[in-house]
Residue frames as qw, qx, qy, qz and C-alpha x, y, z in Angstrom:
[[0.000, 0.888, 0.460, 0.000, 0.00, 0.00, 0.00],
 [0.376, 0.192, 0.011, 0.907, 1.01, 3.57, -0.66],
 [0.101, -0.783, -0.513, 0.336, -0.39, 6.59, 1.17],
 [0.232, 0.256, 0.200, 0.917, -0.87, 9.94, -0.57],
 [0.317, -0.322, 0.063, -0.890, -2.68, 12.61, 1.40],
 [0.577, -0.115, 0.557, -0.587, -5.82, 10.93, 2.77],
 [0.873, 0.273, -0.201, -0.351, -5.76, 7.98, 0.34],
 [0.547, -0.378, 0.743, 0.071, -4.37, 4.47, 0.64],
 [0.651, 0.536, -0.327, -0.427, -3.53, 3.02, -2.76],
 [0.912, -0.079, 0.399, 0.049, -3.11, -0.68, -3.50],
 [0.188, -0.560, 0.612, 0.525, 0.06, -1.36, -5.50],
 [0.525, 0.329, 0.766, 0.171, -2.08, -3.49, -7.85],
 [0.324, 0.885, 0.232, -0.239, -3.12, -0.17, -9.41],
 [0.015, 0.791, -0.511, -0.337, 0.49, 0.22, -10.55],
 [0.314, -0.318, 0.875, 0.186, 1.22, -3.43, -11.31],
 [0.523, 0.413, 0.745, -0.028, -1.94, -4.56, -13.13],
 [0.026, -0.159, 0.464, 0.871, -2.58, -3.57, -16.73],
 [0.282, 0.566, 0.738, -0.238, -5.99, -2.64, -18.11],
 [0.139, 0.189, -0.302, -0.924, -7.59, -1.01, -21.15],
 [0.612, 0.341, 0.496, -0.513, -11.37, -1.31, -21.63],
 [0.035, -0.119, 0.820, 0.558, -12.17, -3.43, -24.65],
 [0.529, 0.271, 0.342, -0.728, -15.82, -2.63, -25.33],
 [0.603, 0.339, -0.511, -0.511, -15.83, -4.47, -28.64],
 [0.375, 0.105, -0.917, 0.086, -15.27, -7.69, -26.64],
 [0.038, -0.208, -0.808, 0.550, -17.29, -7.18, -23.45],
 [0.113, -0.528, -0.605, -0.585, -20.07, -5.08, -25.04],
 [0.231, -0.491, 0.175, -0.822, -20.40, -3.02, -21.84],
 [0.639, -0.272, -0.720, -0.020, -21.09, -6.00, -19.57],
 [0.281, -0.088, -0.572, 0.766, -20.24, -3.98, -16.44],
 [0.324, -0.101, -0.005, -0.941, -23.48, -2.01, -17.02],
 [0.763, -0.141, -0.341, -0.531, -25.54, -5.19, -16.67],
 [0.720, -0.039, -0.660, 0.210, -23.61, -7.69, -14.53],
 [0.119, 0.177, -0.584, 0.783, -23.56, -7.65, -10.75],
 [0.238, -0.507, -0.821, 0.105, -26.24, -7.49, -8.10],
 [0.089, -0.795, -0.336, 0.497, -26.70, -3.72, -7.77],
 [0.427, 0.874, 0.128, 0.192, -26.46, -0.56, -9.82],
 [0.526, 0.469, -0.255, 0.662, -23.45, 1.74, -9.97],
 [0.480, -0.546, -0.435, 0.532, -22.37, 2.92, -6.50],
 [0.130, 0.815, 0.183, 0.534, -22.98, 6.65, -6.01],
 [0.336, -0.009, -0.420, 0.843, -21.19, 9.20, -3.84],
 [0.036, -0.662, -0.607, 0.439, -23.51, 11.31, -1.69],
 [0.031, 0.567, -0.093, -0.818, -22.71, 14.43, -3.73],
 [0.032, 0.030, -0.770, -0.637, -23.90, 12.65, -6.88],
 [0.101, 0.490, 0.848, -0.175, -27.45, 12.14, -5.61],
 [0.167, 0.760, 0.235, -0.583, -28.52, 15.76, -6.11],
 [0.007, -0.443, 0.583, 0.681, -26.58, 15.83, -9.38],
 [0.117, 0.203, 0.929, 0.285, -28.79, 13.04, -10.78],
 [0.141, 0.735, 0.589, -0.305, -31.86, 15.12, -9.98],
 [0.007, 0.731, -0.111, -0.674, -30.31, 18.24, -11.53],
 [0.022, 0.387, -0.687, -0.614, -29.35, 16.59, -14.84],
 [0.449, 0.220, 0.862, -0.080, -32.25, 14.20, -15.30],
 [0.504, 0.718, 0.273, -0.395, -34.30, 16.34, -17.68],
 [0.270, 0.744, -0.496, -0.358, -31.30, 16.58, -20.03],
 [0.147, -0.313, 0.935, 0.078, -30.46, 12.87, -19.72],
 [0.616, 0.241, 0.628, -0.411, -33.97, 11.44, -20.03],
 [0.674, 0.596, -0.112, -0.421, -34.21, 11.76, -23.86],
 [0.275, 0.557, -0.778, -0.097, -31.17, 9.46, -24.17],
 [0.357, -0.189, 0.854, -0.327, -32.64, 6.68, -22.03],
 [0.218, -0.149, -0.896, -0.357, -34.59, 3.60, -23.09],
 [0.568, -0.435, -0.237, -0.657, -38.28, 3.37, -22.26],
 [0.817, -0.301, -0.480, 0.109, -37.42, 0.56, -19.82],
 [0.481, 0.039, -0.369, 0.794, -34.81, 2.75, -18.15],
 [0.202, -0.348, -0.001, -0.916, -37.22, 5.67, -17.81],
 [0.732, -0.406, -0.377, -0.397, -39.84, 3.33, -16.34],
 [0.746, -0.187, -0.495, 0.405, -37.36, 1.91, -13.81],
 [0.244, 0.128, -0.267, 0.923, -36.37, 5.41, -12.73],
 [0.432, -0.400, -0.183, -0.787, -40.01, 6.47, -12.47],
 [0.813, -0.372, -0.411, -0.178, -40.74, 3.45, -10.24],
 [0.800, -0.256, -0.327, 0.432, -37.55, 3.38, -8.14],
 [0.228, -0.934, 0.030, 0.274, -36.29, 6.95, -8.23],
 [0.455, 0.828, -0.323, 0.055, -33.18, 8.45, -9.76],
 [0.268, 0.429, -0.806, 0.307, -31.13, 6.42, -7.25],
 [0.807, -0.398, -0.372, -0.228, -31.85, 3.72, -4.69],
 [0.325, -0.678, 0.552, -0.362, -30.74, 3.29, -1.09],
 [0.702, 0.175, -0.690, -0.014, -28.95, -0.06, -0.77],
 [0.767, -0.579, -0.270, 0.060, -28.97, 0.25, 3.03],
 [0.660, -0.456, -0.048, 0.595, -26.50, 1.81, 5.47],
 [0.121, 0.899, -0.014, -0.421, -26.79, 5.04, 3.43],
 [0.323, -0.260, 0.696, 0.585, -25.11, 3.46, 0.42],
 [0.556, 0.613, 0.201, -0.525, -26.73, 4.52, -2.82],
 [0.381, -0.089, 0.757, 0.524, -26.67, 3.18, -6.37],
 [0.362, 0.171, -0.390, -0.829, -28.34, 3.66, -9.72],
 [0.765, 0.111, 0.423, -0.473, -31.63, 1.79, -10.21],
 [0.200, -0.172, 0.896, 0.358, -31.76, -1.37, -12.31],
 [0.640, 0.152, -0.304, -0.690, -34.11, -2.52, -15.05],
 [0.937, -0.100, -0.175, -0.286, -35.74, -5.73, -13.75],
 [0.781, -0.536, 0.306, 0.093, -32.68, -6.49, -11.62],
 [0.839, 0.236, 0.233, 0.430, -30.31, -6.44, -14.61],
 [0.499, 0.355, 0.080, 0.786, -28.84, -3.49, -16.49],
 [0.165, -0.344, -0.280, 0.881, -28.44, -0.01, -15.03],
 [0.283, 0.769, 0.545, -0.182, -31.48, 2.17, -15.77],
 [0.070, 0.865, -0.172, -0.466, -29.13, 4.79, -17.25],
 [0.396, -0.244, 0.753, 0.464, -27.55, 2.29, -19.66],
 [0.636, 0.586, 0.033, -0.500, -28.46, 2.41, -23.34],
 [0.759, 0.072, 0.568, 0.311, -27.80, 0.08, -26.26],
 [0.107, 0.607, -0.358, -0.701, -26.09, 1.47, -29.34],
 [0.726, 0.445, -0.241, -0.466, -26.50, 0.29, -32.95],
 [0.466, 0.374, -0.801, 0.025, -24.03, -2.58, -32.30],
 [0.790, -0.446, -0.374, -0.195, -26.05, -3.73, -29.25],
 [0.534, 0.112, -0.494, 0.677, -23.26, -2.46, -26.99],
 [0.390, -0.810, -0.424, 0.105, -24.25, -1.03, -23.61],
 [0.355, 0.329, -0.139, 0.864, -23.15, 2.53, -22.97],
 [0.177, -0.457, -0.562, 0.666, -24.05, 5.22, -20.46],
 [0.119, 0.791, 0.511, 0.314, -26.98, 7.52, -21.26],
 [0.323, -0.889, -0.063, 0.318, -25.55, 10.10, -18.86],
 [0.483, -0.381, 0.434, 0.658, -22.26, 10.04, -20.74],
 [0.364, 0.471, 0.620, 0.512, -24.10, 10.37, -24.06],
 [0.052, -0.946, -0.314, -0.062, -25.71, 13.60, -22.82],
 [0.464, -0.731, 0.195, 0.461, -22.29, 14.76, -21.58],
 [0.519, -0.052, 0.558, 0.645, -20.64, 14.04, -24.95],
 [0.198, 0.671, 0.545, 0.462, -23.41, 16.03, -26.65],
 [0.211, 0.149, -0.218, 0.941, -22.55, 18.91, -24.25],
 [0.433, -0.611, -0.453, -0.484, -26.01, 18.86, -22.65],
 [0.689, -0.721, -0.054, -0.040, -24.55, 18.45, -19.14],
 [0.196, 0.781, -0.536, 0.254, -21.17, 18.89, -17.42],
 [0.625, -0.387, 0.629, -0.254, -21.27, 15.60, -15.48],
 [0.297, 0.396, -0.791, -0.358, -19.72, 12.66, -17.33],
 [0.768, -0.186, -0.565, -0.235, -21.11, 9.68, -15.39],
 [0.745, -0.659, 0.039, -0.095, -21.00, 8.26, -11.85],
 [0.015, 0.789, -0.611, 0.067, -17.41, 8.38, -10.59],
 [0.693, -0.248, 0.670, -0.089, -17.58, 4.68, -9.63],
 [0.826, 0.481, 0.294, 0.028, -18.15, 3.83, -13.30],
 [0.374, 0.889, -0.248, 0.093, -15.49, 6.24, -14.51],
 [0.245, -0.714, 0.641, -0.136, -12.93, 4.84, -12.05],
 [0.936, -0.060, 0.325, -0.122, -13.58, 1.16, -12.76],
 [0.789, -0.215, -0.575, -0.003, -11.64, -1.21, -12.26],
 [0.198, 0.177, -0.576, 0.773, -10.64, 0.84, -9.22],
 [0.486, -0.666, -0.523, -0.219, -13.09, 0.61, -6.35],
 [0.054, 0.487, -0.415, 0.766, -12.91, 3.02, -3.44],
 [0.617, -0.516, -0.593, 0.044, -13.72, 2.27, 0.18],
 [0.158, -0.780, 0.200, -0.572, -13.90, 4.69, 3.09],
 [0.742, -0.228, -0.520, 0.357, -11.82, 3.68, 6.15],
 [0.343, -0.686, -0.293, 0.571, -12.42, 6.40, 8.74],
 [0.098, 0.851, -0.066, -0.512, -10.77, 9.53, 7.28],
 [0.181, -0.420, 0.723, 0.517, -8.92, 7.58, 4.60],
 [0.789, 0.436, -0.003, -0.434, -10.12, 6.53, 1.15],
 [0.568, -0.264, 0.741, 0.243, -8.79, 3.16, 0.02],
 [0.592, 0.566, -0.308, -0.484, -8.24, 2.54, -3.69],
 [0.597, -0.188, 0.779, 0.040, -8.25, -1.10, -4.71],
 [0.300, 0.270, -0.704, -0.585, -8.02, -2.91, -8.02],
 [0.721, 0.101, 0.489, -0.480, -11.17, -4.97, -8.60],
 [0.038, 0.231, -0.876, -0.421, -10.56, -8.05, -10.72],
 [0.677, 0.295, 0.394, -0.548, -13.74, -9.18, -12.49],
 [0.575, 0.045, 0.760, 0.301, -13.92, -12.03, -14.99],
 [0.480, 0.769, 0.422, -0.004, -15.99, -9.96, -17.44],
 [0.090, 0.955, -0.222, -0.173, -12.97, -7.67, -17.82],
 [0.808, -0.204, 0.436, 0.340, -10.53, -10.41, -18.87],
 [0.620, 0.576, 0.299, 0.441, -10.28, -8.92, -22.38],
 [0.030, -0.976, 0.065, -0.206, -9.48, -5.50, -20.87],
 [0.639, -0.638, 0.396, 0.168, -6.64, -7.08, -18.88],
 [0.789, 0.159, 0.438, 0.401, -5.34, -8.80, -22.04],
 [0.395, 0.812, 0.183, 0.390, -5.47, -5.56, -24.04],
 [0.303, -0.935, 0.176, -0.062, -3.84, -3.62, -21.21],
 [0.752, -0.389, 0.440, 0.299, -1.00, -6.15, -21.12],
 [0.692, 0.438, 0.380, 0.431, -0.58, -6.01, -24.92],
 [0.211, 0.868, 0.097, 0.439, -0.43, -2.20, -24.82],
 [0.574, -0.045, -0.438, 0.690, 1.56, -2.11, -21.55],
 [0.188, -0.564, -0.045, -0.802, -0.88, 0.31, -19.87],
 [0.207, -0.124, -0.800, 0.548, -1.06, 0.15, -16.05],
 [0.135, -0.698, -0.703, 0.019, -4.44, 0.74, -14.41],
 [0.218, -0.721, -0.230, 0.617, -3.44, 4.14, -13.03],
 [0.115, -0.264, 0.427, 0.857, -2.42, 5.42, -16.49],
 [0.047, -0.391, -0.802, -0.449, -5.58, 4.11, -18.13],
 [0.265, -0.763, -0.589, 0.029, -7.61, 5.86, -15.42],
 [0.359, 0.000, -0.117, 0.926, -5.72, 9.17, -15.40],
 [0.185, -0.409, -0.276, -0.850, -8.79, 11.27, -16.25],
 [0.624, -0.594, -0.405, -0.305, -11.14, 9.86, -13.57],
 [0.684, -0.312, -0.376, 0.542, -8.37, 9.78, -10.94],
 [0.207, 0.107, -0.042, 0.972, -7.76, 13.50, -11.56],
 [0.382, -0.496, -0.389, -0.676, -11.53, 14.11, -11.55],
 [0.723, -0.538, -0.431, -0.038, -11.84, 12.44, -8.13],
 [0.720, -0.501, -0.161, 0.453, -8.61, 13.40, -6.38],
 [0.021, 0.965, -0.080, -0.248, -7.12, 16.32, -8.34],
 [0.659, 0.688, -0.252, 0.172, -4.16, 17.03, -10.61],
 [0.071, -0.731, 0.597, -0.323, -1.64, 17.48, -7.76],
 [0.777, -0.253, 0.521, -0.245, -2.65, 14.17, -6.20],
 [0.920, 0.377, 0.107, 0.005, -2.20, 12.39, -9.54],
 [0.412, 0.771, -0.419, 0.246, 1.23, 13.95, -10.07],
 [0.372, -0.593, 0.637, -0.323, 2.26, 12.77, -6.61],
 [0.912, 0.022, 0.369, -0.179, 0.97, 9.27, -7.44],
 [0.812, 0.563, -0.105, 0.115, 3.01, 9.08, -10.66],
 [0.119, 0.766, -0.549, 0.313, 6.14, 10.34, -8.90],
 [0.622, -0.406, 0.596, -0.305, 5.70, 7.71, -6.17],
 [0.938, 0.213, 0.263, -0.076, 5.13, 4.93, -8.70],
 [0.587, 0.726, -0.304, 0.186, 8.15, 6.07, -10.77],
 [0.190, -0.689, 0.622, -0.319, 10.25, 5.99, -7.59],
 [0.815, -0.167, 0.509, -0.219, 9.06, 2.45, -6.83],
 [0.871, 0.490, 0.007, 0.027, 9.97, 1.41, -10.39],
 [0.306, 0.781, -0.478, 0.260, 13.48, 2.86, -10.00],
 [0.368, -0.520, 0.688, -0.346, 13.93, 0.95, -6.73],
 [0.394, 0.126, -0.883, -0.220, 12.54, -2.24, -8.30],
 [0.299, 0.039, 0.731, -0.612, 9.71, -2.46, -5.76],
 [0.284, -0.217, -0.793, -0.494, 6.80, -4.69, -6.79]]
């Protein structure tokens, strides 16, 4: 583990390689699992604020799920996630012309309708965060549906933290990311695994 400011970072984030390979997985992370995308508390109000702009991008099933369950659901212990369509795909997920799942929120963002890209938990994947008192732990989450992303990351020699530069900066800031890269470079020079 490595500590930077109030974060504890698993060294797997430096050592594992990963590049999303949507042409292989078809966006399976939007449908697999037993809950929707985890949401930070500050994202709850954001979903209300952007919904009118996002709604035209959503499927009828997604709109119906949101109408029935709300823009987010409480999973218990004040942990929130996006609603699901019949217990499967995220209500904000949409299918493109190739039957690939993508994020309706991100589609609105790419069309410059909103300034919020998508839930940070989705943007950061395969990094999962966990709160441990005042510290935020960052862990690499290995999931079988991402095997092709691991293979592509290895072929391209792209560590997780480099693949996720944009969302890491979005979550923790530019200075934090610079400190992370300096620390990882130092570990490489010392030959620390």
